[in-house]
N, C-alpha and C positions, 0 to 999 in steps of 0.2 A: 180551903187554901193550895195553891200549888205547892208543888214538892220543887225542892231548888236542885235544878238538874245542869249538868257540865258536861257539856263531851268535848275530851282534847284530842286535836289534831284537825288540821284544816285541808283534808281531801275529800273523795266522794261520799265515801262513809260517812264521815260526821257533818258532812255539810247538807247530804240528802235527811240524815236524822233531823238536824234541826231544821232544815224546811218544812218535813212535815210535822213538827211541833208548832213550827209559826203558824203552818194551817189551820193549825188546830186552838190557836189564840194561844197557844201554851211556851212561856218565858224558858230559854234555854243560855246558857252562856258557851259559847265556842273559843277554846282558847288554842292556840296556834303560836308555834314559837315564831315562825318567820316574821319580818317587820311590815312586810304589806304582802298582797297578792302576785306579786309580781316579782317577789324579791328573787326567785331560782324559775331556771325553764320548766315550764308545765310536764313535760315529756311526750311521748309520741301519741297518734289517735287510738281512741278506744270504739271495741266494737259491742255498743248496747242491745243484750239480748230481748227478744220481746218477751219472755217469762221473767226476766231477771230484772236487770238497768232499766228496761222501758217502762217495766210495770212498776219500777220503785219513783219513776220519774212521773206514772201516773197517780201514783198518793199523794205526790207534792204537787197535782196542778200542774205540771209542766211539760207534759209529754208533747202538746199542741206546738208549743215552744223551741223543744227538742226536735223533733220534727222536721220544722222551718231551717233548724242549724244543719242537721245531719246531714251524711252524704251517701246516702242507696249503691251508689255505683262504687263508693269503698269498699265494698264486699269482694272486688271483683280479685281472683286470684288466680295465679300463674306459678306452674312449679318447673323449673330446669332440670335437667341434668349438669355436671359440673361442665361438661363440654359445650353449654349453650344449649344441647337440643331441648325444644320446648316439650314437654312430657305432659302438663294438663295446663288448661286454660280454660278457667269458670268464670262466667259471666252471668251477675244476676238478671231475674227481668224486671225489667222498669218498675214493676210494681212491690217489687221483693224489697220487704222493710224489716226482715227477719233480723239481720245484726248492722243495721247501718251504723259509718263511724261518724267520731264527732272529735276534734282536738279538745285535749285535756283542758287547753286554758277555754275553751269555749264553753264547756261542762262546768269547769269553777265558775264562770263568770255568770252561767245561767243560775247554777245552785246559791250563789251567793243574795243575788236580789237585793232584797231589802234585809237581809241577816245583819245584824252588826257585831262580825267575828272582832274579837280581842288581839288584835296584832299584836307580836313581840311578848306575848304570856308563855316563858317557857316552863312548864311543868316539869320538876326534878323526881317528885317522889307523890305516891297518894298513900293516906296512912287510915284503912277501915275502923267504925269500931268506937271512933272517941266519943265522949259525952254528948256533943254538938253535932256528929255525923262522920264525914269521910273529911279527913283532912288534906288540903291539896297545897302541897309544899312549891315555890315557883322557885326561878333561878336566882331571882335577888334577893331573896330571903324571907318574899311576904307571906302569907298561912289567910287560907280559907276554905268556908268549910261548905260542903252541898249535902243534900241528902241520896244522889247518886252522882257519881262521877262514870262516864263510859271511855273509855278508851281506843279511841280510834286515831291513834298516832304511829301506824304501820310496824314492821318487822322485826323495830328493836325496838319496842313499845315503853315508856319508862312508869306505863299504868299496870302491865301483865305482870310484874314481882309481887300485885298486891291479891293474883288471884293464884300464880303458877311459877313455877321456879324453871320450866322451859324455856330454852333459848334456840335460836334457831340454828340450825345447822347446813352445812355445803352440799350442793348436790353431786359434785364434781365438775358442773359444765357451770361457764364463764360466759359472760356478752361484755363486748365491746360494742358500745355506740357511737353512731358518727351522723352527720345530716349533711346534707346537700339545700343548698339555698337557690331559688329561683331556676330550679331544675330545669323545668319547660324552656327557659329561655339560654341559660348558660349550660346545659348538659341536655338537649332536646333526644340525645341516642338514650340514654338513661329516663328520660321521661317515658318514651316508649317502652323501654324494658319492662319498667315498673308500672305502667300503664294505671289505669283509673284507681287500683286496688293497692295490694301487695304481688310482690314475686318472690319465691322463694329456691333456693338451691342448696341441696343437702347432699355431702359426700362422707367419707368415712368419719366418723366422730367429728362432724362441723358440719355449720351452717352458714350459708349469708342470707339474710332476710331483709327487705327493704319494704319501707310502708310508707303510699302517699299521704302527706297532712294536707290541709288546706294553702291556699296563698301559695303555690309553688313550692313548698317546703316537703323534704322526705327525710326519713327516719332509714339509717342503717343500721341491720345488729349483726356482729361477726358473734357467731358462738361456736364452742369447743370444748372439748374433755379436757381438763387440763387441771396440774397440781393449783392449791387455792396461791401459792406462791412464784406463780411461772412468769412473772412480770416483775420479779424483784433486780434485774440486770437492768431495766428500762427506768428511765425519767419520763412517768407519765405528762410532764409538762410538755416533753419533745417532741413535739406531734408527727413530726418524720423519722424517727426510729422508732414511735409506734406504728406507725402506717407503715415500714419496712418489714417490723416483724409481722404484721398479718398477712402482710402480701406473700412473704414466705411461707406461711402456712399454709396458704390457699395457692400454694405454688402449683400449677398446671391448669387450673380453674381458666374457662375459656376470657377471653381479653373484656370484653364487655362486661363479663361479670366481675372483674377483677378492677374494674373502674368503677364501680361502686366502692370500693376501699381507695381507690387512686386520688378518687377530687372530695373525699370528706373533707370537712373543715376543722374538726376537731376530734377527740377521740375518749370516752368516758369509760372506765373501768367497771364493772357490776355483774361481779360473782351473784353466781343464783344460790340464794337461801331460801330455806322451807323449816316450819315447825313439823313436828310427827303429824301424820296422815288422819289419825285420831284423836287431836288434841282437844282435850277437854281438863276441868277441873272441879274441885267442889266449891259449891257456890257459896261465895262471899258477899255478905249483906252490902248494898252500895255501891259495890263495882262489878262492871261489866265492859268486855271487850265486843268490838264490832271489826271486820274486816281481816286485814293483814295482823294486825295484834295478835288477833283469834286465830287465823288459822292461814299464816303463810303459805303459799303453794306455786309451783311454777307457773310464770306469767303466759299462760295458755288462751286467756280471753274470759277466764273466770272469775277473778279475783275481783276486781273492779264493781264486777255486775252484781254478786253475791252481797260484798260488801253493802251498796247501796239499797239493793231489797231488806239484808239485815237492817240499814239503820232506818229505813221505812218502817217495817215491820214493828220494831222495838219502840220508835215512835209514836206509832198507832198504839200500841199498848199501853203506854205509861197514858196517851190522854184519856183512854178509856176505864183508868183506874180511880178508885177511891181512895179517900186521905190513906188508909192501913191498907189497901191492895199491892201499892208498889214493888215490894221484895217477892212474892209472888207471882208480879206479870213478869219481873226480868228472870226469875226463877225459870216459868216457863217458856220465855222466850229463847233461853239459853239451849234449852233442852230442843227443842226447833231445830236450833243454829246448829248444834252440834250433827245431828242428825243429817242436814244436809250436805253443808260444809265437808263433811266427811267423805259423801260420794262422789264429790267436785274435787277432792283431796288425791281422794285413788283415781280417779277419771286424769286428771293432770299430770302427776307424778307418772303414771305409765302413759303416758303422753309426751313427756320431756325423754325418756329411756326412748322411746322410738325414733323421733325427730332428731336427735343428737344421738346418733347409734351406729355401730360399725358396719350395719348394713343399711347402707342409705334407701333400700326399697321397702324399708319399713316405716318412712316418713312417706312415700309415697302410698303407699297402703293405707295408713293413718287419713290422709287427705279425703281418698276415694269413701271412706268410711262414713265421715262427718258430713262432708258435700251433699246437698239434697240432689238429687237424680235430674 
């Protein structure tokens, strides 16, 4: 008899978990509060690492399809000084597939495949330890029980309170995201500035990063140290007011760099929150966490990769368990996850301190450390 498994969330962690279980002919309920896969913009591109995200896709039997969709050229990275001087211009070799880029929407659709996601299923709470298993309470008042509920529902997880009282805290760094559409035709100068991958410009306690996506689309991120309420006098729906505020914040930077903000179509405020570097919890039978729900960390390329590998590994462990071994398999998985995620949380936390730093040279030095020679 199969265990009754549910995973909450519709992101890369939950979908990888479900796809690997599906590959082993193991049923799983995927519960996502969004009413449809395209209910929200999927976000920018992801670079999937050979030993992390790509390994997870291999476990799901999707590596070849990923390679056909991904953009190895998207690994290119250019670093500029605030005056526009090119400090570094790294381009991957044609056969370099260490960290190819893929749009989040493309990755979502790849992972969805044959999965039957229960869209519009908002989970408000889980209660472990009931007579029939873990009780899941839905936003519409319904209830359902499972043997295991996996929380893969992001940094503000509704599942995490069942195992941990810890909540995310603000890093002191805010990111404001905007977009450039049809960049090659409408903004050819910016297309050249961004190149095939990304361009980053670092100043004192602030940075501008632009990332090419597919289809002539680009994402731009203004990052800076500020109080959490820095924008209280701004109407977030007033695009021109937000634009003016950001341009003032980056005043004195080279005109082509500031054009990344001047031509942005809308602005989304994203303060960066994290969980404690070594976030663990006392094991609770019937409930566990994946990805940002377990170890929210700065967005420096590790989070989605870790989440996907965790989902794949947990799924394989469950598929290999006998009727009475589920709890021990989950407990062993958590120990492995905590150790690996703790290492990456330290790396990304230190990385954010250096990328948005009083000394812009710190960002350049970090780039030199992580880029292959």
